[in-house]
N, CA, C, O and the ligand as a Tripos MOL2 file, in Angstrom:
@<TRIPOS>MOLECULE
protein
  241   239    61     0     0
PROTEIN
NO_CHARGES

@<TRIPOS>ATOM
      1 N           0.9810   -1.1870    0.0160 N.3       1 MET1
      2 CA         -0.0140   -0.0980   -0.0420 C.3       1 MET1
      3 C           0.7240    1.2420    0.0340 C.2       1 MET1
      4 O           1.5120    1.4630    0.9530 O.2       1 MET1
      5 N           0.4670    2.1560   -0.9510 N.am      2 LYS2
      6 CA          1.3520    3.3760   -0.9900 C.3       2 LYS2
      7 C           0.6460    4.5330   -0.2160 C.2       2 LYS2
      8 O          -0.5630    4.7610   -0.2550 O.2       2 LYS2
      9 N           1.6740    5.2990    0.5640 N.am      3 LYS3
     10 CA          1.1540    6.4070    1.2440 C.3       3 LYS3
     11 C           1.6530    7.7160    0.6900 C.2       3 LYS3
     12 O           2.8440    7.8760    0.4250 O.2       3 LYS3
     13 N           0.8160    8.5790    0.5290 N.am      4 LYS4
     14 CA          1.2140    9.8690   -0.0260 C.3       4 LYS4
     15 C           1.8380   10.7360    0.8320 C.2       4 LYS4
     16 O           1.3020   10.9330    1.9220 O.2       4 LYS4
     17 N           2.9670   11.3510    0.5320 N.am      5 SER5
     18 CA          3.7270   12.1500    1.2460 C.3       5 SER5
     19 C           4.2710   13.4760    0.5620 C.2       5 SER5
     20 O           4.3210   13.5580   -0.6650 O.2       5 SER5
     21 N           4.6870   14.5350    1.4090 N.am      6 ARG6
     22 CA          4.8760   15.6230    0.6900 C.3       6 ARG6
     23 C           6.4630   15.6460    0.4910 C.2       6 ARG6
     24 O           7.2020   15.4410    1.4540 O.2       6 ARG6
     25 N           6.9270   15.8840   -0.6980 N.am      7 CYS7
     26 CA          8.3280   15.9390   -1.0500 C.3       7 CYS7
     27 C           9.0580   16.9600   -0.4220 C.2       7 CYS7
     28 O           8.5600   18.0810   -0.5290 O.2       7 CYS7
     29 N          10.1890   16.8610    0.2550 N.am      8 GLY8
     30 CA         10.8030   17.7150    1.0450 C.3       8 GLY8
     31 C          11.6800   18.6870   -0.1290 C.2       8 GLY8
     32 O          12.2670   19.7050    0.2370 O.2       8 GLY8
     33 N          11.6810   18.3380   -1.2260 N.am      9 VAL9
     34 CA         12.4760   19.0830   -2.2270 C.3       9 VAL9
     35 C          11.5930   19.9420   -3.1920 C.2       9 VAL9
     36 O          11.9410   21.0980   -3.4350 O.2       9 VAL9
     37 N          10.5120   19.4390   -3.7250 N.am     10 CYS10
     38 CA          9.6520   20.1770   -4.4530 C.3      10 CYS10
     39 C           8.3780   20.5420   -3.9330 C.2      10 CYS10
     40 O           7.5580   21.2260   -4.5460 O.2      10 CYS10
     41 N           8.2110   20.0220   -2.6650 N.am     11 ASN11
     42 CA          6.9190   20.3560   -1.9460 C.3      11 ASN11
     43 C           5.6880   19.9990   -2.5370 C.2      11 ASN11
     44 O           4.6440   20.6140   -2.3230 O.2      11 ASN11
     45 N           5.7960   18.9380   -3.3370 N.am     12 GLU12
     46 CA          4.6260   18.4150   -3.9410 C.3      12 GLU12
     47 C           4.1500   17.0600   -3.4130 C.2      12 GLU12
     48 O           5.0070   16.2090   -3.1780 O.2      12 GLU12
     49 N           2.9190   16.7990   -3.2140 N.am     13 VAL13
     50 CA          2.4250   15.6080   -2.6530 C.3      13 VAL13
     51 C           2.4880   14.5190   -3.6590 C.2      13 VAL13
     52 O           1.6430   14.5110   -4.5540 O.2      13 VAL13
     53 N           3.3910   13.6100   -3.6060 N.am     14 LYS14
     54 CA          3.6280   12.3280   -4.6370 C.3      14 LYS14
     55 C           3.3880   11.0410   -3.8490 C.2      14 LYS14
     56 O           3.6210   10.9440   -2.6440 O.2      14 LYS14
     57 N           2.9310   10.1120   -4.5770 N.am     15 ASP15
     58 CA          2.8650    8.7280   -4.0080 C.3      15 ASP15
     59 C           3.8490    7.6570   -4.3330 C.2      15 ASP15
     60 O           3.6990    6.4600   -4.0870 O.2      15 ASP15
     61 N           4.9670    8.2710   -4.9680 N.am     16 ASP16
     62 CA          6.1610    7.4510   -5.3010 C.3      16 ASP16
     63 C           7.4520    8.2270   -4.6720 C.2      16 ASP16
     64 O           7.6290    9.4320   -4.8560 O.2      16 ASP16
     65 N           8.1870    7.5430   -4.0360 N.am     17 GLY17
     66 CA          9.3140    8.3020   -3.4230 C.3      17 GLY17
     67 C          10.0680    7.4790   -2.4020 C.2      17 GLY17
     68 O           9.6700    6.3620   -2.0740 O.2      17 GLY17
     69 N          11.1620    8.0350   -1.8980 N.am     18 ILE18
     70 CA         11.9350    7.3380   -0.6310 C.3      18 ILE18
     71 C          12.0060    8.2940    0.4760 C.2      18 ILE18
     72 O          11.8430    9.5100    0.3740 O.2      18 ILE18
     73 N          12.2720    7.6120    1.5800 N.am     19 HIS19
     74 CA         12.5350    8.5550    2.7480 C.3      19 HIS19
     75 C          14.1760    8.4720    3.1200 C.2      19 HIS19
     76 O          14.7770    7.4180    3.3290 O.2      19 HIS19
     77 N          14.6850    9.6390    3.1500 N.am     20 ILE20
     78 CA         16.1590    9.7120    3.6350 C.3      20 ILE20
     79 C          16.1150   10.3910    5.0220 C.2      20 ILE20
     80 O          15.8120   11.5800    5.1270 O.2      20 ILE20
     81 N          16.4180    9.6260    6.0750 N.am     21 TYR21
     82 CA         16.2880   10.1140    7.3140 C.3      21 TYR21
     83 C          14.7050   10.4840    7.5960 C.2      21 TYR21
     84 O          13.8760    9.5890    7.4280 O.2      21 TYR21
     85 N          14.3370   11.6090    7.9620 N.am     22 GLN22
     86 CA         12.9030   12.1200    8.0500 C.3      22 GLN22
     87 C          12.6150   13.0040    6.6650 C.2      22 GLN22
     88 O          11.5520   13.6160    6.5630 O.2      22 GLN22
     89 N          13.5350   13.0370    5.6870 N.am     23 LEU23
     90 CA         13.0550   13.7910    4.4710 C.3      23 LEU23
     91 C          12.5850   12.8230    3.5160 C.2      23 LEU23
     92 O          13.1870   11.7610    3.3550 O.2      23 LEU23
     93 N          11.3880   13.1690    2.7750 N.am     24 TYR24
     94 CA         10.8370   12.4430    1.8650 C.3      24 TYR24
     95 C          11.0040   12.9650    0.5470 C.2      24 TYR24
     96 O          10.6400   14.1250    0.3520 O.2      24 TYR24
     97 N          11.5280   12.2560   -0.4550 N.am     25 ILE25
     98 CA         12.0780   12.6080   -1.7610 C.3      25 ILE25
     99 C          11.1720   11.9390   -2.6690 C.2      25 ILE25
    100 O          11.1090   10.7130   -2.5830 O.2      25 ILE25
    101 N          10.3940   12.5920   -3.6020 N.am     26 CYS26
    102 CA          9.5940   12.0010   -4.6000 C.3      26 CYS26
    103 C          10.5720   11.3080   -5.6790 C.2      26 CYS26
    104 O          11.7520   11.6430   -5.7860 O.2      26 CYS26
    105 N          10.0510   10.4460   -6.3600 N.am     27 GLU27
    106 CA         10.6150    9.6640   -7.4770 C.3      27 GLU27
    107 C          11.4440   10.6540   -8.3430 C.2      27 GLU27
    108 O          12.6640   10.5530   -8.4700 O.2      27 GLU27
    109 N          10.6700   11.6410   -8.9410 N.am     28 SER28
    110 CA         11.2820   12.5180   -9.9290 C.3      28 SER28
    111 C          12.4380   13.2840   -9.3100 C.2      28 SER28
    112 O          13.4490   13.3090  -10.0120 O.2      28 SER28
    113 N          12.5020   13.9040   -8.1640 N.am     29 CYS29
    114 CA         13.3390   14.4890   -7.4820 C.3      29 CYS29
    115 C          14.6780   13.6560   -7.2120 C.2      29 CYS29
    116 O          15.8090   14.1360   -7.2910 O.2      29 CYS29
    117 N          14.3800   12.3640   -6.8880 N.am     30 GLU30
    118 CA         15.4060   11.3560   -6.4560 C.3      30 GLU30
    119 C          16.3420   11.1670   -7.8760 C.2      30 GLU30
    120 O          17.5670   11.2580   -7.9510 O.2      30 GLU30
    121 N          15.4110   10.8870   -8.9350 N.am     31 LYS31
    122 CA         16.0570   10.9340  -10.2110 C.3      31 LYS31
    123 C          16.9560   12.2020  -10.6050 C.2      31 LYS31
    124 O          18.1020   12.1450  -11.0510 O.2      31 LYS31
    125 N          16.3140   13.1900  -10.3870 N.am     32 GLU32
    126 CA         17.1320   14.4690  -10.7240 C.3      32 GLU32
    127 C          18.2820   14.7170   -9.8760 C.2      32 GLU32
    128 O          19.2630   15.3300  -10.2980 O.2      32 GLU32
    129 N          18.1970   14.2640   -8.6910 N.am     33 MET33
    130 CA         19.3050   14.3180   -7.7700 C.3      33 MET33
    131 C          20.4340   13.2820   -8.2120 C.2      33 MET33
    132 O          21.6280   13.5440   -8.0650 O.2      33 MET33
    133 N          20.0350   12.2440   -8.6910 N.am     34 LEU34
    134 CA         21.1890   11.2310   -9.1560 C.3      34 LEU34
    135 C          21.7000   11.7010  -10.5610 C.2      34 LEU34
    136 O          22.7970   11.3150  -10.9630 O.2      34 LEU34
    137 N          20.9640   12.4750  -11.2570 N.am     35 THR35
    138 CA         21.5530   12.7600  -12.5580 C.3      35 THR35
    139 C          22.2150   14.1680  -12.6600 C.2      35 THR35
    140 O          22.8480   14.5430  -13.6470 O.2      35 THR35
    141 N          21.9760   15.0030  -11.3890 N.am     36 THR36
    142 CA         22.6020   16.2670  -11.4300 C.3      36 THR36
    143 C          24.1340   16.3550  -11.2820 C.2      36 THR36
    144 O          24.7380   15.6030  -10.5160 O.2      36 THR36
    145 N          24.7130   17.2360  -11.9890 N.am     37 ASP37
    146 CA         26.0730   17.2720  -12.0050 C.3      37 ASP37
    147 C          26.5400   17.8130  -10.5410 C.2      37 ASP37
    148 O          25.9810   18.8320  -10.1340 O.2      37 ASP37
    149 N          27.4640   17.2370   -9.7790 N.am     38 PRO38
    150 CA         27.8460   17.9080   -8.4470 C.3      38 PRO38
    151 C          28.4110   19.2790   -8.6550 C.2      38 PRO38
    152 O          28.4230   19.9160   -7.6020 O.2      38 PRO38
    153 N          28.8510   19.8860   -9.6190 N.am     39 GLY39
    154 CA         29.1290   21.1410   -9.7830 C.3      39 GLY39
    155 C          27.9970   22.2390   -9.9410 C.2      39 GLY39
    156 O          28.1270   23.4600   -9.8470 O.2      39 GLY39
    157 N          26.7840   21.4570  -10.2200 N.am     40 ASP40
    158 CA         25.5690   22.2300  -10.4380 C.3      40 ASP40
    159 C          24.8740   22.9220   -9.1600 C.2      40 ASP40
    160 O          24.7790   22.2980   -8.1030 O.2      40 ASP40
    161 N          24.4650   24.0420   -9.2800 N.am     41 ALA41
    162 CA         23.8990   24.6920   -8.0440 C.3      41 ALA41
    163 C          22.6870   23.8690   -7.4750 C.2      41 ALA41
    164 O          22.4220   23.8750   -6.2730 O.2      41 ALA41
    165 N          22.0590   23.2520   -8.2860 N.am     42 ARG42
    166 CA         20.7590   22.5380   -7.9590 C.3      42 ARG42
    167 C          21.3330   21.3040   -7.0000 C.2      42 ARG42
    168 O          20.6590   20.9420   -6.0350 O.2      42 ARG42
    169 N          22.5350   20.7100   -7.2910 N.am     43 TYR43
    170 CA         22.9090   19.6830   -6.5490 C.3      43 TYR43
    171 C          23.4390   20.1740   -5.1880 C.2      43 TYR43
    172 O          23.3670   19.4090   -4.2270 O.2      43 TYR43
    173 N          23.9600   21.3920   -5.0520 N.am     44 GLN44
    174 CA         24.2360   21.9640   -3.7560 C.3      44 GLN44
    175 C          22.9090   22.2060   -3.0190 C.2      44 GLN44
    176 O          22.8380   22.1260   -1.7930 O.2      44 GLN44
    177 N          21.9520   22.4780   -3.7350 N.am     45 PHE45
    178 CA         20.5590   22.7310   -2.9440 C.3      45 PHE45
    179 C          20.0710   21.3090   -2.3400 C.2      45 PHE45
    180 O          19.5140   21.2540   -1.2440 O.2      45 PHE45
    181 N          20.3190   20.1740   -3.1260 N.am     46 PHE46
    182 CA         19.8230   18.8760   -2.5880 C.3      46 PHE46
    183 C          20.8320   18.5620   -1.3520 C.2      46 PHE46
    184 O          20.3380   18.1340   -0.3090 O.2      46 PHE46
    185 N          22.2300   18.7640   -1.4470 N.am     47 ILE47
    186 CA         23.0550   18.5480   -0.2830 C.3      47 ILE47
    187 C          22.6000   19.2790    0.9810 C.2      47 ILE47
    188 O          22.4270   18.6620    2.0320 O.2      47 ILE47
    189 N          22.4010   20.6330    0.8710 N.am     48 GLU48
    190 CA         21.8620   21.5550    1.8880 C.3      48 GLU48
    191 C          20.5610   20.8700    2.6290 C.2      48 GLU48
    192 O          20.4930   20.7970    3.8560 O.2      48 GLU48
    193 N          19.6580   20.4350    1.8550 N.am     49 LYS49
    194 CA         18.5300   19.7770    2.2530 C.3      49 LYS49
    195 C          18.8550   18.4390    3.1000 C.2      49 LYS49
    196 O          18.2750   18.2300    4.1650 O.2      49 LYS49
    197 N          19.7050   17.6440    2.6300 N.am     50 LEU50
    198 CA         19.9920   16.4240    3.2430 C.3      50 LEU50
    199 C          20.8600   16.8480    4.5150 C.2      50 LEU50
    200 O          20.6510   16.2440    5.5670 O.2      50 LEU50
    201 N          21.8240   17.8580    4.4700 N.am     51 LYS51
    202 CA         22.4530   18.1880    5.7200 C.3      51 LYS51
    203 C          21.5880   18.5990    6.7460 C.2      51 LYS51
    204 O          21.7090   18.0970    7.8630 O.2      51 LYS51
    205 N          20.6500   19.5260    6.4940 N.am     52 THR52
    206 CA         19.6760   19.8710    7.5160 C.3      52 THR52
    207 C          18.9970   18.7820    8.1870 C.2      52 THR52
    208 O          18.7380   18.7890    9.3900 O.2      52 THR52
    209 N          18.7330   17.9070    7.4350 N.am     53 ILE53
    210 CA         17.8250   16.5710    7.9210 C.3      53 ILE53
    211 C          18.7720   16.0140    8.8650 C.2      53 ILE53
    212 O          18.4990   15.9500   10.0640 O.2      53 ILE53
    213 N          20.0150   15.5570    8.3230 N.am     54 SER54
    214 CA         20.8980   14.6850    9.0820 C.3      54 SER54
    215 C          21.2970   15.3040   10.3250 C.2      54 SER54
    216 O          21.5080   14.5950   11.3090 O.2      54 SER54
    217 N          21.4280   16.6410   10.3770 N.am     55 LYS55
    218 CA         21.7310   17.3260   11.5630 C.3      55 LYS55
    219 C          20.7730   17.3310   12.6610 C.2      55 LYS55
    220 O          21.0800   17.3000   13.8530 O.2      55 LYS55
    221 N          19.4420   17.3780   12.1230 N.am     56 SER56
    222 CA         18.2710   17.2050   13.1910 C.3      56 SER56
    223 C          18.1960   15.9210   13.6960 C.2      56 SER56
    224 O          17.6480   15.7320   14.7820 O.2      56 SER56
    225 N          18.7340   14.8960   12.9740 N.am     57 VAL57
    226 CA         18.6710   13.5070   13.5580 C.3      57 VAL57
    227 C          19.7180   13.2760   14.4440 C.2      57 VAL57
    228 O          19.5530   12.4860   15.3730 O.2      57 VAL57
    229 N          20.8790   13.9170   14.2670 N.am     58 ILE58
    230 CA         22.1300   13.6880   15.0630 C.3      58 ILE58
    231 C          21.6920   14.5040   16.5600 C.2      58 ILE58
    232 O          21.9530   14.0020   17.6530 O.2      58 ILE58
    233 N          21.1180   15.5880   16.4360 N.am     59 HIS59
    234 CA         20.9630   16.3480   17.6610 C.3      59 HIS59
    235 C          19.6400   15.9400   18.5250 C.2      59 HIS59
    236 O          19.4150   16.3690   19.6570 O.2      59 HIS59
    237 N          18.8380   15.0800   17.8330 N.am     60 SER60
    238 CA         17.7890   14.6780   18.5510 C.3      60 SER60
    239 C          17.7920   13.6540   19.6110 C.2      60 SER60
    240 O          16.7480   13.3730   20.2010 O.2      60 SER60
    241 ZN          9.9240   16.1820   -5.2720 Zn       61 ZN61
@<TRIPOS>BOND
     1     1     2 1
     2     2     3 1
     3     3     4 2
     4     3     5 am
     5     5     6 1
     6     6     7 1
     7     7     8 2
     8     7     9 am
     9     9    10 1
    10    10    11 1
    11    11    12 2
    12    11    13 am
    13    13    14 1
    14    14    15 1
    15    15    16 2
    16    15    17 am
    17    17    18 1
    18    18    19 1
    19    19    20 2
    20    19    21 am
    21    21    22 1
    22    22    23 1
    23    23    24 2
    24    23    25 am
    25    25    26 1
    26    26    27 1
    27    27    28 2
    28    27    29 am
    29    29    30 1
    30    30    31 1
    31    31    32 2
    32    31    33 am
    33    33    34 1
    34    34    35 1
    35    35    36 2
    36    35    37 am
    37    37    38 1
    38    38    39 1
    39    39    40 2
    40    39    41 am
    41    41    42 1
    42    42    43 1
    43    43    44 2
    44    43    45 am
    45    45    46 1
    46    46    47 1
    47    47    48 2
    48    47    49 am
    49    49    50 1
    50    50    51 1
    51    51    52 2
    52    51    53 am
    53    53    54 1
    54    54    55 1
    55    55    56 2
    56    55    57 am
    57    57    58 1
    58    58    59 1
    59    59    60 2
    60    59    61 am
    61    61    62 1
    62    62    63 1
    63    63    64 2
    64    63    65 am
    65    65    66 1
    66    66    67 1
    67    67    68 2
    68    67    69 am
    69    69    70 1
    70    70    71 1
    71    71    72 2
    72    71    73 am
    73    73    74 1
    74    74    75 1
    75    75    76 2
    76    75    77 am
    77    77    78 1
    78    78    79 1
    79    79    80 2
    80    79    81 am
    81    81    82 1
    82    82    83 1
    83    83    84 2
    84    83    85 am
    85    85    86 1
    86    86    87 1
    87    87    88 2
    88    87    89 am
    89    89    90 1
    90    90    91 1
    91    91    92 2
    92    91    93 am
    93    93    94 1
    94    94    95 1
    95    95    96 2
    96    95    97 am
    97    97    98 1
    98    98    99 1
    99    99   100 2
   100    99   101 am
   101   101   102 1
   102   102   103 1
   103   103   104 2
   104   103   105 am
   105   105   106 1
   106   106   107 1
   107   107   108 2
   108   107   109 am
   109   109   110 1
   110   110   111 1
   111   111   112 2
   112   111   113 am
   113   113   114 1
   114   114   115 1
   115   115   116 2
   116   115   117 am
   117   117   118 1
   118   118   119 1
   119   119   120 2
   120   119   121 am
   121   121   122 1
   122   122   123 1
   123   123   124 2
   124   123   125 am
   125   125   126 1
   126   126   127 1
   127   127   128 2
   128   127   129 am
   129   129   130 1
   130   130   131 1
   131   131   132 2
   132   131   133 am
   133   133   134 1
   134   134   135 1
   135   135   136 2
   136   135   137 am
   137   137   138 1
   138   138   139 1
   139   139   140 2
   140   139   141 am
   141   141   142 1
   142   142   143 1
   143   143   144 2
   144   143   145 am
   145   145   146 1
   146   146   147 1
   147   147   148 2
   148   147   149 am
   149   149   150 1
   150   150   151 1
   151   151   152 2
   152   151   153 am
   153   153   154 1
   154   154   155 1
   155   155   156 2
   156   155   157 am
   157   157   158 1
   158   158   159 1
   159   159   160 2
   160   159   161 am
   161   161   162 1
   162   162   163 1
   163   163   164 2
   164   163   165 am
   165   165   166 1
   166   166   167 1
   167   167   168 2
   168   167   169 am
   169   169   170 1
   170   170   171 1
   171   171   172 2
   172   171   173 am
   173   173   174 1
   174   174   175 1
   175   175   176 2
   176   175   177 am
   177   177   178 1
   178   178   179 1
   179   179   180 2
   180   179   181 am
   181   181   182 1
   182   182   183 1
   183   183   184 2
   184   183   185 am
   185   185   186 1
   186   186   187 1
   187   187   188 2
   188   187   189 am
   189   189   190 1
   190   190   191 1
   191   191   192 2
   192   191   193 am
   193   193   194 1
   194   194   195 1
   195   195   196 2
   196   195   197 am
   197   197   198 1
   198   198   199 1
   199   199   200 2
   200   199   201 am
   201   201   202 1
   202   202   203 1
   203   203   204 2
   204   203   205 am
   205   205   206 1
   206   206   207 1
   207   207   208 2
   208   207   209 am
   209   209   210 1
   210   210   211 1
   211   211   212 2
   212   211   213 am
   213   213   214 1
   214   214   215 1
   215   215   216 2
   216   215   217 am
   217   217   218 1
   218   218   219 1
   219   219   220 2
   220   219   221 am
   221   221   222 1
   222   222   223 1
   223   223   224 2
   224   223   225 am
   225   225   226 1
   226   226   227 1
   227   227   228 2
   228   227   229 am
   229   229   230 1
   230   230   231 1
   231   231   232 2
   232   231   233 am
   233   233   234 1
   234   234   235 1
   235   235   236 2
   236   235   237 am
   237   237   238 1
   238   238   239 1
   239   239   240 2
@<TRIPOS>SUBSTRUCTURE
     1 MET1         2 RESIDUE 1 A MET
     2 LYS2         6 RESIDUE 1 A LYS
     3 LYS3        10 RESIDUE 1 A LYS
     4 LYS4        14 RESIDUE 1 A LYS
     5 SER5        18 RESIDUE 1 A SER
     6 ARG6        22 RESIDUE 1 A ARG
     7 CYS7        26 RESIDUE 1 A CYS
     8 GLY8        30 RESIDUE 1 A GLY
     9 VAL9        34 RESIDUE 1 A VAL
    10 CYS10       38 RESIDUE 1 A CYS
    11 ASN11       42 RESIDUE 1 A ASN
    12 GLU12       46 RESIDUE 1 A GLU
    13 VAL13       50 RESIDUE 1 A VAL
    14 LYS14       54 RESIDUE 1 A LYS
    15 ASP15       58 RESIDUE 1 A ASP
    16 ASP16       62 RESIDUE 1 A ASP
    17 GLY17       66 RESIDUE 1 A GLY
    18 ILE18       70 RESIDUE 1 A ILE
    19 HIS19       74 RESIDUE 1 A HIS
    20 ILE20       78 RESIDUE 1 A ILE
    21 TYR21       82 RESIDUE 1 A TYR
    22 GLN22       86 RESIDUE 1 A GLN
    23 LEU23       90 RESIDUE 1 A LEU
    24 TYR24       94 RESIDUE 1 A TYR
    25 ILE25       98 RESIDUE 1 A ILE
    26 CYS26      102 RESIDUE 1 A CYS
    27 GLU27      106 RESIDUE 1 A GLU
    28 SER28      110 RESIDUE 1 A SER
    29 CYS29      114 RESIDUE 1 A CYS
    30 GLU30      118 RESIDUE 1 A GLU
    31 LYS31      122 RESIDUE 1 A LYS
    32 GLU32      126 RESIDUE 1 A GLU
    33 MET33      130 RESIDUE 1 A MET
    34 LEU34      134 RESIDUE 1 A LEU
    35 THR35      138 RESIDUE 1 A THR
    36 THR36      142 RESIDUE 1 A THR
    37 ASP37      146 RESIDUE 1 A ASP
    38 PRO38      150 RESIDUE 1 A PRO
    39 GLY39      154 RESIDUE 1 A GLY
    40 ASP40      158 RESIDUE 1 A ASP
    41 ALA41      162 RESIDUE 1 A ALA
    42 ARG42      166 RESIDUE 1 A ARG
    43 TYR43      170 RESIDUE 1 A TYR
    44 GLN44      174 RESIDUE 1 A GLN
    45 PHE45      178 RESIDUE 1 A PHE
    46 PHE46      182 RESIDUE 1 A PHE
    47 ILE47      186 RESIDUE 1 A ILE
    48 GLU48      190 RESIDUE 1 A GLU
    49 LYS49      194 RESIDUE 1 A LYS
    50 LEU50      198 RESIDUE 1 A LEU
    51 LYS51      202 RESIDUE 1 A LYS
    52 THR52      206 RESIDUE 1 A THR
    53 ILE53      210 RESIDUE 1 A ILE
    54 SER54      214 RESIDUE 1 A SER
    55 LYS55      218 RESIDUE 1 A LYS
    56 SER56      222 RESIDUE 1 A SER
    57 VAL57      226 RESIDUE 1 A VAL
    58 ILE58      230 RESIDUE 1 A ILE
    59 HIS59      234 RESIDUE 1 A HIS
    60 SER60      238 RESIDUE 1 A SER
    61 ZN61       241 GROUP 0 **** ****
């Protein structure tokens, strides 16, 4: 059974995606993240999102 969640990257409610820590990433953002060049500003945006989440996990 699939559960709809709000993507932490694009803020859209999608029914396909993965959870990384508490962050939900939809399938399209996940694919985008995997295909984005590390030198791209968009990639840095993803990394910052993940850092924020992993910090909150470590300190909780
Ligand atoms: Zn998304």
